[in-house]
Structures are given as C-alpha cells and as structure tokens.
PDB file of N, CA, C and O in Angstrom:
ATOM      1  N   MET A   1      15.693 -24.484 -20.014  1.00  0.00           N
ATOM      2  CA  MET A   1      17.039 -24.314 -20.436  1.00  0.00           C
ATOM      3  C   MET A   1      16.908 -22.875 -20.930  1.00  0.00           C
ATOM      4  O   MET A   1      15.905 -22.436 -21.493  1.00  0.00           O
ATOM      5  N   ILE A   2      18.142 -22.110 -20.635  1.00  0.00           N
ATOM      6  CA  ILE A   2      18.409 -20.919 -21.243  1.00  0.00           C
ATOM      7  C   ILE A   2      19.611 -20.819 -22.043  1.00  0.00           C
ATOM      8  O   ILE A   2      20.739 -21.119 -21.649  1.00  0.00           O
ATOM      9  N   LYS A   3      19.287 -20.355 -23.254  1.00  0.00           N
ATOM     10  CA  LYS A   3      20.687 -20.267 -24.194  1.00  0.00           C
ATOM     11  C   LYS A   3      21.268 -18.974 -23.696  1.00  0.00           C
ATOM     12  O   LYS A   3      20.710 -17.922 -23.386  1.00  0.00           O
ATOM     13  N   VAL A   4      22.650 -19.359 -23.700  1.00  0.00           N
ATOM     14  CA  VAL A   4      23.766 -18.478 -23.327  1.00  0.00           C
ATOM     15  C   VAL A   4      24.697 -18.021 -24.324  1.00  0.00           C
ATOM     16  O   VAL A   4      25.692 -18.640 -24.699  1.00  0.00           O
ATOM     17  N   VAL A   5      24.263 -16.767 -24.774  1.00  0.00           N
ATOM     18  CA  VAL A   5      25.197 -16.394 -26.101  1.00  0.00           C
ATOM     19  C   VAL A   5      26.661 -15.925 -25.661  1.00  0.00           C
ATOM     20  O   VAL A   5      27.607 -16.106 -26.428  1.00  0.00           O
ATOM     21  N   ASP A   6      26.792 -15.458 -24.700  1.00  0.00           N
ATOM     22  CA  ASP A   6      28.192 -14.886 -24.355  1.00  0.00           C
ATOM     23  C   ASP A   6      28.497 -15.505 -22.833  1.00  0.00           C
ATOM     24  O   ASP A   6      28.268 -15.060 -21.708  1.00  0.00           O
ATOM     25  N   GLN A   7      29.119 -16.740 -23.316  1.00  0.00           N
ATOM     26  CA  GLN A   7      29.557 -17.488 -22.101  1.00  0.00           C
ATOM     27  C   GLN A   7      30.485 -17.099 -20.864  1.00  0.00           C
ATOM     28  O   GLN A   7      30.418 -17.429 -19.680  1.00  0.00           O
ATOM     29  N   GLU A   8      31.440 -16.220 -21.609  1.00  0.00           N
ATOM     30  CA  GLU A   8      32.572 -15.525 -20.940  1.00  0.00           C
ATOM     31  C   GLU A   8      31.914 -14.618 -19.771  1.00  0.00           C
ATOM     32  O   GLU A   8      32.255 -14.677 -18.589  1.00  0.00           O
ATOM     33  N   LYS A   9      30.704 -13.591 -20.414  1.00  0.00           N
ATOM     34  CA  LYS A   9      30.165 -12.723 -19.523  1.00  0.00           C
ATOM     35  C   LYS A   9      29.559 -13.320 -18.394  1.00  0.00           C
ATOM     36  O   LYS A   9      29.934 -12.991 -17.268  1.00  0.00           O
ATOM     37  N   LEU A  10      28.369 -14.440 -18.617  1.00  0.00           N
ATOM     38  CA  LEU A  10      27.961 -15.308 -17.654  1.00  0.00           C
ATOM     39  C   LEU A  10      29.019 -15.486 -16.543  1.00  0.00           C
ATOM     40  O   LEU A  10      28.992 -14.905 -15.458  1.00  0.00           O
ATOM     41  N   VAL A  11      30.008 -16.419 -16.982  1.00  0.00           N
ATOM     42  CA  VAL A  11      31.038 -16.644 -15.790  1.00  0.00           C
ATOM     43  C   VAL A  11      31.600 -15.649 -15.127  1.00  0.00           C
ATOM     44  O   VAL A  11      31.736 -15.784 -13.911  1.00  0.00           O
ATOM     45  N   LYS A  12      32.015 -14.528 -15.727  1.00  0.00           N
ATOM     46  CA  LYS A  12      32.368 -13.169 -15.213  1.00  0.00           C
ATOM     47  C   LYS A  12      31.373 -12.832 -14.046  1.00  0.00           C
ATOM     48  O   LYS A  12      31.783 -12.706 -12.892  1.00  0.00           O
ATOM     49  N   GLU A  13      30.075 -12.693 -14.380  1.00  0.00           N
ATOM     50  CA  GLU A  13      29.084 -12.250 -13.449  1.00  0.00           C
ATOM     51  C   GLU A  13      28.867 -13.148 -12.373  1.00  0.00           C
ATOM     52  O   GLU A  13      28.704 -12.690 -11.242  1.00  0.00           O
ATOM     53  N   LEU A  14      28.842 -14.467 -12.602  1.00  0.00           N
ATOM     54  CA  LEU A  14      28.639 -15.524 -11.523  1.00  0.00           C
ATOM     55  C   LEU A  14      29.852 -15.558 -10.544  1.00  0.00           C
ATOM     56  O   LEU A  14      29.732 -15.975  -9.392  1.00  0.00           O
ATOM     57  N   LYS A  15      31.140 -15.052 -11.111  1.00  0.00           N
ATOM     58  CA  LYS A  15      32.185 -15.116 -10.150  1.00  0.00           C
ATOM     59  C   LYS A  15      32.081 -13.781  -9.360  1.00  0.00           C
ATOM     60  O   LYS A  15      32.709 -13.772  -8.302  1.00  0.00           O
ATOM     61  N   PHE A  16      31.435 -12.710  -9.670  1.00  0.00           N
ATOM     62  CA  PHE A  16      31.219 -11.533  -8.803  1.00  0.00           C
ATOM     63  C   PHE A  16      30.376 -11.872  -7.732  1.00  0.00           C
ATOM     64  O   PHE A  16      30.630 -11.502  -6.586  1.00  0.00           O
ATOM     65  N   ILE A  17      29.290 -12.619  -8.048  1.00  0.00           N
ATOM     66  CA  ILE A  17      28.436 -13.075  -7.046  1.00  0.00           C
ATOM     67  C   ILE A  17      29.195 -13.957  -5.966  1.00  0.00           C
ATOM     68  O   ILE A  17      28.975 -13.770  -4.769  1.00  0.00           O
ATOM     69  N   GLU A  18      30.101 -14.934  -6.411  1.00  0.00           N
ATOM     70  CA  GLU A  18      30.566 -16.116  -5.895  1.00  0.00           C
ATOM     71  C   GLU A  18      31.353 -15.466  -4.894  1.00  0.00           C
ATOM     72  O   GLU A  18      31.391 -15.886  -3.738  1.00  0.00           O
ATOM     73  N   LYS A  19      32.178 -14.149  -5.405  1.00  0.00           N
ATOM     74  CA  LYS A  19      33.129 -13.229  -4.512  1.00  0.00           C
ATOM     75  C   LYS A  19      32.366 -12.775  -3.231  1.00  0.00           C
ATOM     76  O   LYS A  19      32.799 -13.035  -2.108  1.00  0.00           O
ATOM     77  N   ALA A  20      31.165 -12.058  -3.456  1.00  0.00           N
ATOM     78  CA  ALA A  20      30.462 -11.449  -2.516  1.00  0.00           C
ATOM     79  C   ALA A  20      29.917 -12.378  -1.616  1.00  0.00           C
ATOM     80  O   ALA A  20      29.729 -11.965  -0.472  1.00  0.00           O
ATOM     81  N   LEU A  21      29.585 -13.675  -1.906  1.00  0.00           N
ATOM     82  CA  LEU A  21      29.207 -14.803  -1.021  1.00  0.00           C
ATOM     83  C   LEU A  21      30.345 -15.174  -0.124  1.00  0.00           C
ATOM     84  O   LEU A  21      30.120 -15.283   1.082  1.00  0.00           O
ATOM     85  N   GLN A  22      31.513 -15.374  -0.585  1.00  0.00           N
ATOM     86  CA  GLN A  22      32.606 -15.849  -0.114  1.00  0.00           C
ATOM     87  C   GLN A  22      33.175 -14.651   1.114  1.00  0.00           C
ATOM     88  O   GLN A  22      33.875 -14.889   2.098  1.00  0.00           O
ATOM     89  N   ALA A  23      32.651 -13.423   0.698  1.00  0.00           N
ATOM     90  CA  ALA A  23      33.008 -12.250   1.627  1.00  0.00           C
ATOM     91  C   ALA A  23      31.716 -12.082   2.853  1.00  0.00           C
ATOM     92  O   ALA A  23      31.617 -11.127   3.624  1.00  0.00           O
ATOM     93  N   LYS A  24      30.842 -13.208   2.791  1.00  0.00           N
ATOM     94  CA  LYS A  24      29.840 -13.141   3.750  1.00  0.00           C
ATOM     95  C   LYS A  24      28.826 -12.128   3.658  1.00  0.00           C
ATOM     96  O   LYS A  24      28.093 -11.971   4.635  1.00  0.00           O
ATOM     97  N   MET A  25      28.651 -11.334   2.516  1.00  0.00           N
ATOM     98  CA  MET A  25      27.885 -10.337   2.056  1.00  0.00           C
ATOM     99  C   MET A  25      26.617 -10.962   2.142  1.00  0.00           C
ATOM    100  O   MET A  25      26.491 -12.053   1.586  1.00  0.00           O
ATOM    101  N   GLU A  26      25.626 -10.447   2.760  1.00  0.00           N
ATOM    102  CA  GLU A  26      24.107 -10.808   2.596  1.00  0.00           C
ATOM    103  C   GLU A  26      23.401 -10.356   1.258  1.00  0.00           C
ATOM    104  O   GLU A  26      23.083  -9.171   1.161  1.00  0.00           O
ATOM    105  N   LEU A  27      23.142 -11.212   0.240  1.00  0.00           N
ATOM    106  CA  LEU A  27      22.403 -10.872  -0.870  1.00  0.00           C
ATOM    107  C   LEU A  27      20.655 -11.296  -0.968  1.00  0.00           C
ATOM    108  O   LEU A  27      20.074 -12.294  -0.543  1.00  0.00           O
ATOM    109  N   ASP A  28      20.283 -10.434  -1.496  1.00  0.00           N
ATOM    110  CA  ASP A  28      19.021 -10.637  -1.660  1.00  0.00           C
ATOM    111  C   ASP A  28      18.532 -10.777  -3.308  1.00  0.00           C
ATOM    112  O   ASP A  28      19.178 -10.037  -4.049  1.00  0.00           O
ATOM    113  N   LEU A  29      17.671 -11.468  -3.865  1.00  0.00           N
ATOM    114  CA  LEU A  29      17.268 -11.662  -5.188  1.00  0.00           C
ATOM    115  C   LEU A  29      16.855 -10.198  -5.644  1.00  0.00           C
ATOM    116  O   LEU A  29      16.294  -9.255  -5.085  1.00  0.00           O
ATOM    117  N   PHE A  30      17.330 -10.405  -6.789  1.00  0.00           N
ATOM    118  CA  PHE A  30      17.063  -8.884  -7.865  1.00  0.00           C
ATOM    119  C   PHE A  30      16.635  -9.413  -9.032  1.00  0.00           C
ATOM    120  O   PHE A  30      17.183 -10.454  -9.396  1.00  0.00           O
ATOM    121  N   PRO A  31      15.617  -8.851  -9.841  1.00  0.00           N
ATOM    122  CA  PRO A  31      14.905  -7.772  -9.577  1.00  0.00           C
ATOM    123  C   PRO A  31      13.911  -8.239  -8.402  1.00  0.00           C
ATOM    124  O   PRO A  31      13.604  -9.406  -8.163  1.00  0.00           O
ATOM    125  N   GLN A  32      13.508  -7.194  -7.776  1.00  0.00           N
ATOM    126  CA  GLN A  32      12.413  -7.633  -6.536  1.00  0.00           C
ATOM    127  C   GLN A  32      11.171  -6.596  -7.111  1.00  0.00           C
ATOM    128  O   GLN A  32      11.373  -5.703  -7.933  1.00  0.00           O
ATOM    129  N   LEU A  33       9.983  -6.879  -6.560  1.00  0.00           N
ATOM    130  CA  LEU A  33       9.015  -5.869  -7.037  1.00  0.00           C
ATOM    131  C   LEU A  33       9.440  -4.670  -6.598  1.00  0.00           C
ATOM    132  O   LEU A  33       9.976  -4.412  -5.521  1.00  0.00           O
ATOM    133  N   ALA A  34       9.119  -3.803  -7.674  1.00  0.00           N
ATOM    134  CA  ALA A  34       9.354  -2.309  -7.398  1.00  0.00           C
ATOM    135  C   ALA A  34       8.052  -1.678  -6.583  1.00  0.00           C
ATOM    136  O   ALA A  34       6.868  -2.006  -6.661  1.00  0.00           O
ATOM    137  N   ILE A  35       8.685  -0.661  -5.779  1.00  0.00           N
ATOM    138  CA  ILE A  35       7.621  -0.080  -5.207  1.00  0.00           C
ATOM    139  C   ILE A  35       6.633   0.714  -6.131  1.00  0.00           C
ATOM    140  O   ILE A  35       7.021   1.534  -6.963  1.00  0.00           O
ATOM    141  N   GLY A  36       5.376   0.406  -5.917  1.00  0.00           N
ATOM    142  CA  GLY A  36       4.250   1.107  -6.866  1.00  0.00           C
ATOM    143  C   GLY A  36       3.653  -0.136  -7.573  1.00  0.00           C
ATOM    144  O   GLY A  36       2.546   0.023  -8.086  1.00  0.00           O
ATOM    145  N   GLN A  37       4.307  -1.489  -7.677  1.00  0.00           N
ATOM    146  CA  GLN A  37       3.831  -2.216  -8.623  1.00  0.00           C
ATOM    147  C   GLN A  37       2.690  -3.107  -7.868  1.00  0.00           C
ATOM    148  O   GLN A  37       2.771  -3.217  -6.645  1.00  0.00           O
ATOM    149  N   ARG A  38       1.608  -3.758  -8.591  1.00  0.00           N
ATOM    150  CA  ARG A  38       0.735  -4.465  -7.999  1.00  0.00           C
ATOM    151  C   ARG A  38       1.317  -5.905  -7.976  1.00  0.00           C
ATOM    152  O   ARG A  38       2.023  -6.397  -8.856  1.00  0.00           O
ATOM    153  N   CYS A  39       0.858  -6.575  -6.685  1.00  0.00           N
ATOM    154  CA  CYS A  39       1.535  -7.730  -6.539  1.00  0.00           C
ATOM    155  C   CYS A  39       0.568  -8.595  -6.068  1.00  0.00           C
ATOM    156  O   CYS A  39      -0.450  -8.085  -5.600  1.00  0.00           O
ATOM    157  N   ARG A  40       0.702 -10.195  -6.102  1.00  0.00           N
ATOM    158  CA  ARG A  40      -0.169 -11.269  -5.429  1.00  0.00           C
ATOM    159  C   ARG A  40       0.494 -12.188  -4.557  1.00  0.00           C
ATOM    160  O   ARG A  40       1.632 -12.519  -4.888  1.00  0.00           O
ATOM    161  N   VAL A  41      -0.030 -12.706  -3.420  1.00  0.00           N
ATOM    162  CA  VAL A  41       0.658 -13.450  -2.646  1.00  0.00           C
ATOM    163  C   VAL A  41       0.635 -14.872  -3.292  1.00  0.00           C
ATOM    164  O   VAL A  41      -0.370 -15.165  -3.940  1.00  0.00           O
ATOM    165  N   MET A  42       1.442 -15.601  -3.202  1.00  0.00           N
ATOM    166  CA  MET A  42       1.433 -16.853  -4.076  1.00  0.00           C
ATOM    167  C   MET A  42       1.304 -18.007  -3.442  1.00  0.00           C
ATOM    168  O   MET A  42       1.173 -19.035  -4.105  1.00  0.00           O
ATOM    169  N   ALA A  43       1.321 -18.046  -1.870  1.00  0.00           N
ATOM    170  CA  ALA A  43       1.467 -19.231  -1.136  1.00  0.00           C
ATOM    171  C   ALA A  43       0.819 -18.805   0.226  1.00  0.00           C
ATOM    172  O   ALA A  43       0.743 -17.628   0.580  1.00  0.00           O
ATOM    173  N   GLY A  44       0.382 -19.812   0.920  1.00  0.00           N
ATOM    174  CA  GLY A  44      -0.062 -19.647   2.413  1.00  0.00           C
ATOM    175  C   GLY A  44      -1.447 -19.314   2.492  1.00  0.00           C
ATOM    176  O   GLY A  44      -2.237 -19.366   1.549  1.00  0.00           O
ATOM    177  N   SER A  45      -1.729 -18.932   3.785  1.00  0.00           N
ATOM    178  CA  SER A  45      -3.290 -18.555   4.036  1.00  0.00           C
ATOM    179  C   SER A  45      -3.608 -17.293   3.496  1.00  0.00           C
ATOM    180  O   SER A  45      -4.800 -17.015   3.630  1.00  0.00           O
ATOM    181  N   LEU A  46      -2.899 -16.407   2.907  1.00  0.00           N
ATOM    182  CA  LEU A  46      -3.274 -15.203   2.156  1.00  0.00           C
ATOM    183  C   LEU A  46      -3.018 -15.529   0.632  1.00  0.00           C
ATOM    184  O   LEU A  46      -3.143 -14.553  -0.107  1.00  0.00           O
ATOM    185  N   LYS A  47      -2.722 -16.584   0.096  1.00  0.00           N
ATOM    186  CA  LYS A  47      -2.530 -16.829  -1.392  1.00  0.00           C
ATOM    187  C   LYS A  47      -3.908 -16.217  -2.246  1.00  0.00           C
ATOM    188  O   LYS A  47      -5.108 -16.249  -1.972  1.00  0.00           O
ATOM    189  N   GLY A  48      -3.330 -15.786  -3.127  1.00  0.00           N
ATOM    190  CA  GLY A  48      -4.506 -14.910  -4.068  1.00  0.00           C
ATOM    191  C   GLY A  48      -4.524 -13.590  -3.726  1.00  0.00           C
ATOM    192  O   GLY A  48      -4.689 -12.857  -4.701  1.00  0.00           O
ATOM    193  N   LEU A  49      -4.400 -12.970  -2.555  1.00  0.00           N
ATOM    194  CA  LEU A  49      -4.414 -11.812  -2.296  1.00  0.00           C
ATOM    195  C   LEU A  49      -3.601 -10.899  -3.007  1.00  0.00           C
ATOM    196  O   LEU A  49      -2.490 -11.235  -3.416  1.00  0.00           O
ATOM    197  N   GLU A  50      -4.155  -9.566  -3.219  1.00  0.00           N
ATOM    198  CA  GLU A  50      -3.548  -8.709  -4.114  1.00  0.00           C
ATOM    199  C   GLU A  50      -3.359  -7.298  -3.485  1.00  0.00           C
ATOM    200  O   GLU A  50      -4.272  -6.861  -2.784  1.00  0.00           O
ATOM    201  N   GLY A  51      -2.176  -6.516  -3.699  1.00  0.00           N
ATOM    202  CA  GLY A  51      -2.119  -5.456  -3.212  1.00  0.00           C
ATOM    203  C   GLY A  51      -0.959  -4.591  -3.962  1.00  0.00           C
ATOM    204  O   GLY A  51      -0.499  -4.992  -5.031  1.00  0.00           O
ATOM    205  N   VAL A  52      -0.512  -3.394  -3.358  1.00  0.00           N
ATOM    206  CA  VAL A  52       0.428  -2.558  -4.028  1.00  0.00           C
ATOM    207  C   VAL A  52       1.787  -2.347  -3.176  1.00  0.00           C
ATOM    208  O   VAL A  52       1.720  -1.821  -2.065  1.00  0.00           O
ATOM    209  N   VAL A  53       2.923  -2.733  -3.676  1.00  0.00           N
ATOM    210  CA  VAL A  53       4.101  -2.555  -2.971  1.00  0.00           C
ATOM    211  C   VAL A  53       4.625  -1.303  -2.530  1.00  0.00           C
ATOM    212  O   VAL A  53       5.051  -0.501  -3.361  1.00  0.00           O
ATOM    213  N   ILE A  54       4.639  -1.040  -1.250  1.00  0.00           N
ATOM    214  CA  ILE A  54       4.860   0.477  -0.810  1.00  0.00           C
ATOM    215  C   ILE A  54       6.424   0.689  -0.164  1.00  0.00           C
ATOM    216  O   ILE A  54       6.952   1.781   0.048  1.00  0.00           O
ATOM    217  N   SER A  55       6.923  -0.434   0.048  1.00  0.00           N
ATOM    218  CA  SER A  55       8.374  -0.597   0.287  1.00  0.00           C
ATOM    219  C   SER A  55       8.758  -2.269   0.678  1.00  0.00           C
ATOM    220  O   SER A  55       8.012  -3.126   1.152  1.00  0.00           O
ATOM    221  N   GLN A  56       9.909  -2.346   0.367  1.00  0.00           N
ATOM    222  CA  GLN A  56      10.307  -3.798   0.584  1.00  0.00           C
ATOM    223  C   GLN A  56      11.773  -3.855   0.939  1.00  0.00           C
ATOM    224  O   GLN A  56      12.586  -2.964   0.694  1.00  0.00           O
ATOM    225  N   ASN A  57      12.008  -4.944   1.512  1.00  0.00           N
ATOM    226  CA  ASN A  57      13.320  -5.382   1.866  1.00  0.00           C
ATOM    227  C   ASN A  57      13.274  -6.868   2.121  1.00  0.00           C
ATOM    228  O   ASN A  57      12.783  -7.392   1.121  1.00  0.00           O
ATOM    229  N   LYS A  58      13.572  -7.759   3.024  1.00  0.00           N
ATOM    230  CA  LYS A  58      13.250  -9.023   3.436  1.00  0.00           C
ATOM    231  C   LYS A  58      11.748  -9.279   3.381  1.00  0.00           C
ATOM    232  O   LYS A  58      11.324 -10.310   2.861  1.00  0.00           O
ATOM    233  N   ARG A  59      10.998  -8.437   3.864  1.00  0.00           N
ATOM    234  CA  ARG A  59       9.521  -7.967   4.196  1.00  0.00           C
ATOM    235  C   ARG A  59       8.974  -7.154   3.748  1.00  0.00           C
ATOM    236  O   ARG A  59       9.267  -6.025   4.141  1.00  0.00           O
ATOM    237  N   ALA A  60       7.874  -7.307   2.668  1.00  0.00           N
ATOM    238  CA  ALA A  60       7.662  -6.259   1.976  1.00  0.00           C
ATOM    239  C   ALA A  60       6.471  -5.483   2.797  1.00  0.00           C
ATOM    240  O   ALA A  60       5.977  -5.971   3.814  1.00  0.00           O
ATOM    241  N   ARG A  61       6.120  -4.401   2.325  1.00  0.00           N
ATOM    242  CA  ARG A  61       4.782  -3.748   2.918  1.00  0.00           C
ATOM    243  C   ARG A  61       3.958  -3.358   1.662  1.00  0.00           C
ATOM    244  O   ARG A  61       4.239  -2.669   0.681  1.00  0.00           O
ATOM    245  N   VAL A  62       2.602  -4.183   2.112  1.00  0.00           N
ATOM    246  CA  VAL A  62       1.739  -3.943   1.077  1.00  0.00           C
ATOM    247  C   VAL A  62       0.538  -3.424   1.344  1.00  0.00           C
ATOM    248  O   VAL A  62      -0.073  -3.787   2.349  1.00  0.00           O
ATOM    249  N   VAL A  63      -0.019  -2.415   0.404  1.00  0.00           N
ATOM    250  CA  VAL A  63      -1.253  -1.699   0.629  1.00  0.00           C
ATOM    251  C   VAL A  63      -2.343  -2.611   0.029  1.00  0.00           C
ATOM    252  O   VAL A  63      -2.169  -3.129  -1.074  1.00  0.00           O
ATOM    253  N   LEU A  64      -3.488  -2.815   0.762  1.00  0.00           N
ATOM    254  CA  LEU A  64      -4.656  -3.563   0.332  1.00  0.00           C
ATOM    255  C   LEU A  64      -5.424  -2.611   0.218  1.00  0.00           C
ATOM    256  O   LEU A  64      -5.820  -2.065   1.248  1.00  0.00           O
ATOM    257  N   GLU A  65      -5.831  -2.164  -0.998  1.00  0.00           N
ATOM    258  CA  GLU A  65      -6.637  -0.990  -1.260  1.00  0.00           C
ATOM    259  C   GLU A  65      -8.146  -1.529  -1.354  1.00  0.00           C
ATOM    260  O   GLU A  65      -8.529  -2.553  -1.920  1.00  0.00           O
ATOM    261  N   VAL A  66      -8.901  -0.583  -0.658  1.00  0.00           N
ATOM    262  CA  VAL A  66     -10.308  -0.399  -1.056  1.00  0.00           C
ATOM    263  C   VAL A  66     -10.623   0.764  -1.932  1.00  0.00           C
ATOM    264  O   VAL A  66     -11.157   1.753  -1.429  1.00  0.00           O
ATOM    265  N   SER A  67     -10.348   0.727  -3.155  1.00  0.00           N
ATOM    266  CA  SER A  67     -10.464   2.184  -3.899  1.00  0.00           C
ATOM    267  C   SER A  67     -11.532   3.074  -3.852  1.00  0.00           C
ATOM    268  O   SER A  67     -11.382   4.294  -3.788  1.00  0.00           O
ATOM    269  N   ILE A  68     -12.790   2.404  -3.885  1.00  0.00           N
ATOM    270  CA  ILE A  68     -14.291   2.869  -3.933  1.00  0.00           C
ATOM    271  C   ILE A  68     -14.296   3.833  -2.587  1.00  0.00           C
ATOM    272  O   ILE A  68     -15.039   4.814  -2.549  1.00  0.00           O
ATOM    273  N   LEU A  69     -13.492   3.523  -1.575  1.00  0.00           N
ATOM    274  CA  LEU A  69     -13.604   4.301  -0.330  1.00  0.00           C
ATOM    275  C   LEU A  69     -12.203   5.162  -0.201  1.00  0.00           C
ATOM    276  O   LEU A  69     -12.028   5.984   0.699  1.00  0.00           O
ATOM    277  N   GLY A  70     -11.152   4.842  -1.300  1.00  0.00           N
ATOM    278  CA  GLY A  70     -10.124   5.834  -1.083  1.00  0.00           C
ATOM    279  C   GLY A  70      -9.333   5.485   0.212  1.00  0.00           C
ATOM    280  O   GLY A  70      -8.649   6.393   0.685  1.00  0.00           O
ATOM    281  N   ARG A  71      -9.343   4.357   0.801  1.00  0.00           N
ATOM    282  CA  ARG A  71      -8.637   3.867   1.684  1.00  0.00           C
ATOM    283  C   ARG A  71      -8.213   2.301   1.595  1.00  0.00           C
ATOM    284  O   ARG A  71      -8.637   1.521   0.742  1.00  0.00           O
ATOM    285  N   GLY A  72      -7.332   1.997   2.593  1.00  0.00           N
ATOM    286  CA  GLY A  72      -6.814   0.647   2.488  1.00  0.00           C
ATOM    287  C   GLY A  72      -6.014   0.255   3.710  1.00  0.00           C
ATOM    288  O   GLY A  72      -5.987   1.032   4.664  1.00  0.00           O
ATOM    289  N   ALA A  73      -5.521  -0.612   3.741  1.00  0.00           N
ATOM    290  CA  ALA A  73      -4.760  -1.164   4.961  1.00  0.00           C
ATOM    291  C   ALA A  73      -3.308  -1.790   4.598  1.00  0.00           C
ATOM    292  O   ALA A  73      -3.140  -2.478   3.591  1.00  0.00           O
ATOM    293  N   ILE A  74      -2.382  -1.513   5.424  1.00  0.00           N
ATOM    294  CA  ILE A  74      -0.863  -2.068   5.219  1.00  0.00           C
ATOM    295  C   ILE A  74      -0.593  -3.298   5.781  1.00  0.00           C
ATOM    296  O   ILE A  74      -1.022  -3.480   6.920  1.00  0.00           O
ATOM    297  N   MET A  75      -0.023  -4.120   5.279  1.00  0.00           N
ATOM    298  CA  MET A  75       0.359  -5.444   5.613  1.00  0.00           C
ATOM    299  C   MET A  75       2.115  -5.746   5.438  1.00  0.00           C
ATOM    300  O   MET A  75       2.809  -5.088   4.663  1.00  0.00           O
ATOM    301  N   GLU A  76       2.549  -6.647   6.146  1.00  0.00           N
ATOM    302  CA  GLU A  76       3.959  -6.609   6.119  1.00  0.00           C
ATOM    303  C   GLU A  76       3.927  -8.216   5.836  1.00  0.00           C
ATOM    304  O   GLU A  76       3.266  -8.938   6.582  1.00  0.00           O
ATOM    305  N   ILE A  77       4.621  -8.727   4.795  1.00  0.00           N
ATOM    306  CA  ILE A  77       4.746 -10.102   4.324  1.00  0.00           C
ATOM    307  C   ILE A  77       6.065 -10.151   3.815  1.00  0.00           C
ATOM    308  O   ILE A  77       6.709  -9.186   3.406  1.00  0.00           O
ATOM    309  N   ASP A  78       6.568 -11.783   3.883  1.00  0.00           N
ATOM    310  CA  ASP A  78       7.944 -12.106   3.221  1.00  0.00           C
ATOM    311  C   ASP A  78       7.880 -11.609   1.764  1.00  0.00           C
ATOM    312  O   ASP A  78       6.870 -11.595   1.061  1.00  0.00           O
ATOM    313  N   ALA A  79       8.880 -11.280   1.488  1.00  0.00           N
ATOM    314  CA  ALA A  79       8.967 -10.654   0.006  1.00  0.00           C
ATOM    315  C   ALA A  79       8.890 -11.861  -0.859  1.00  0.00           C
ATOM    316  O   ALA A  79       8.291 -11.824  -1.934  1.00  0.00           O
ATOM    317  N   ASP A  80       9.465 -12.900  -0.427  1.00  0.00           N
ATOM    318  CA  ASP A  80       9.648 -14.128  -1.177  1.00  0.00           C
ATOM    319  C   ASP A  80       8.252 -14.999  -1.625  1.00  0.00           C
ATOM    320  O   ASP A  80       8.265 -15.971  -2.381  1.00  0.00           O
ATOM    321  N   LEU A  81       7.117 -14.452  -1.015  1.00  0.00           N
ATOM    322  CA  LEU A  81       5.726 -14.988  -1.227  1.00  0.00           C
ATOM    323  C   LEU A  81       4.994 -14.314  -2.158  1.00  0.00           C
ATOM    324  O   LEU A  81       3.865 -14.707  -2.449  1.00  0.00           O
ATOM    325  N   LEU A  82       5.631 -13.058  -2.822  1.00  0.00           N
ATOM    326  CA  LEU A  82       4.874 -12.234  -3.908  1.00  0.00           C
ATOM    327  C   LEU A  82       5.342 -12.421  -5.186  1.00  0.00           C
ATOM    328  O   LEU A  82       6.512 -12.672  -5.477  1.00  0.00           O
ATOM    329  N   GLU A  83       4.354 -12.288  -6.002  1.00  0.00           N
ATOM    330  CA  GLU A  83       4.740 -12.181  -7.506  1.00  0.00           C
ATOM    331  C   GLU A  83       3.983 -10.891  -8.100  1.00  0.00           C
ATOM    332  O   GLU A  83       3.017 -10.358  -7.555  1.00  0.00           O
ATOM    333  N   LEU A  84       4.541 -10.501  -9.236  1.00  0.00           N
ATOM    334  CA  LEU A  84       3.756  -9.477 -10.132  1.00  0.00           C
ATOM    335  C   LEU A  84       2.728 -10.021 -10.559  1.00  0.00           C
ATOM    336  O   LEU A  84       2.654 -11.187 -10.947  1.00  0.00           O
ATOM    337  N   CYS A  85       1.641  -9.034 -10.514  1.00  0.00           N
ATOM    338  CA  CYS A  85       0.263  -9.340 -11.306  1.00  0.00           C
ATOM    339  C   CYS A  85       0.545  -8.874 -12.648  1.00  0.00           C
ATOM    340  O   CYS A  85       1.227  -7.907 -12.987  1.00  0.00           O
ATOM    341  N   ALA A  86      -0.095  -9.727 -13.371  1.00  0.00           N
ATOM    342  CA  ALA A  86      -0.070  -9.601 -14.897  1.00  0.00           C
ATOM    343  C   ALA A  86      -0.803  -8.587 -15.114  1.00  0.00           C
ATOM    344  O   ALA A  86      -0.999  -8.201 -16.266  1.00  0.00           O
TER     345      ALA A  86
END
C-alpha cells in the first residue's frame, strides 16, 4: 500500500498518462536502468547473470565483464528482465 499525501497531484499525473495512451503513444516504464548501472537478469535461462547496461530501449545491451582480462562480451536482452544490482 502506498500512502498518497497529495491526491490531486496523483490524479493530475495519471491523467497525463491516460491522455498519452488515448493518443496511441508508445510508452515505456520509467525509471529504467541507467547506462552504466550494474544489473542482474531476473528470470529465464539467464537468471542470475550480471552485467553493466550500455544502452537501453525495449531491449537492453549489457556488457558481461571479465575484469581480470579487461574484456567482456555484449548481449541484448529484454529490458523487462533486468533489475538493478544492490
């Protein structure tokens, strides 16, 4: 449960999103993982895998680092499968 102190502001902001949806705008969730943030795959066959986000849209590009070698590999994955590493 979320305590809403300013109900009028919440309603106003939700109406903005509703208007954009009615106009058939394509919306993505925000905030997304920022470029440079360390992330972890939450589900699927790659669950638990960690890397660093280098770009993001609906699919994120993530660098899988091998720091001791100063190298890594880049993969693309659905951004919805990623969470911020603590």
